[in-house]
C-alpha positions in Angstrom: 51.4 -97.1 35.4 52.8 -94.4 37.6 56.6 -94.2 37.5 59.0 -93.2 40.3 61.4 -90.6 39.0 64.5 -89.4 40.9 66.2 -86.1 40.0 69.8 -86.3 41.3 71.1 -82.7 41.7 74.9 -82.0 41.8 76.1 -79.5 39.3 73.4 -77.9 37.2 71.0 -77.1 40.1 68.7 -74.6 38.4 68.3 -76.8 35.3 67.7 -79.9 37.5 64.9 -78.3 39.5 63.3 -77.0 36.3 63.4 -80.5 34.9 61.9 -81.9 38.2 59.0 -79.6 37.8 58.5 -80.8 34.2 58.7 -84.4 35.3 55.6 -83.9 37.4 53.5 -83.2 34.3 52.9 -86.8 33.6 51.6 -87.4 37.1 54.5 -89.6 38.1 56.1 -89.7 41.6 59.0 -87.3 41.5 61.7 -87.0 44.2 64.7 -84.6 44.2 68.0 -85.4 45.8 70.2 -82.3 46.3 73.7 -83.7 46.9 76.7 -82.4 48.7 76.6 -78.6 48.3 74.5 -76.0 49.9 71.9 -74.9 47.5 72.2 -71.2 46.7 68.6 -70.1 46.3 68.1 -67.5 43.6 64.8 -66.4 42.1 64.6 -69.2 39.5 65.4 -71.8 42.1 62.9 -70.4 44.6 60.1 -70.5 42.0 60.9 -74.1 41.2 61.1 -75.2 44.8 57.8 -73.6 45.5 56.2 -75.3 42.6 57.7 -78.7 43.6 56.3 -78.2 47.1 52.9 -77.4 45.7 53.1 -80.5 43.6 54.0 -82.6 46.6 57.4 -83.7 45.3 59.8 -84.9 47.9 63.1 -83.1 48.3 66.0 -84.7 50.2 69.6 -83.6 50.8 72.7 -85.0 52.4 73.9 -81.5 53.4 72.4 -80.2 56.7 72.8 -76.6 55.4 69.9 -77.3 53.0 66.3 -76.9 54.3 65.1 -80.3 53.0 64.6 -83.7 54.6 68.0 -85.0 55.6 69.3 -88.3 54.5 72.9 -89.7 54.6 74.6 -90.5 51.3 74.2 -94.2 52.1 70.4 -93.8 52.8 70.1 -92.0 49.5 71.9 -94.7 47.6 69.5 -97.3 49.0 66.5 -95.2 48.1 67.6 -94.7 44.5 67.5 -98.4 43.9 63.7 -98.2 44.3 63.2 -95.7 41.4 62.3 -96.5 37.8 64.3 -93.6 36.4 67.2 -91.7 37.9 68.2 -88.5 36.1 71.6 -87.0 37.1 72.4 -83.3 36.8 
C-alpha cells in the first residue's frame, strides 16, 4: 500500500531534500514542508528541488520568501496529521 511521507525541513535543509528524493524510490507519496526560514538555494539543493519537481513531490512553505506553495503553520499542522510518516530535519 502506498504511504504518505512528509519531510519536515527546518535545520539540515540539504540533507532533508536529499532524503526526500530517496523517499520517492519506493513510489510512496512524498511531500516536503520547508519551515520558517528562507531556503538558500545552492547547487546541491537546486538539483534535489529539480528532481523532486520531476517526481511530482509537493513542496510547501510557511515563509513567503520561498518559491513553493504557501501554507500557514496552522494549515501545515493539520496537513501533517494525514501522513503515515513524518520525518523531521
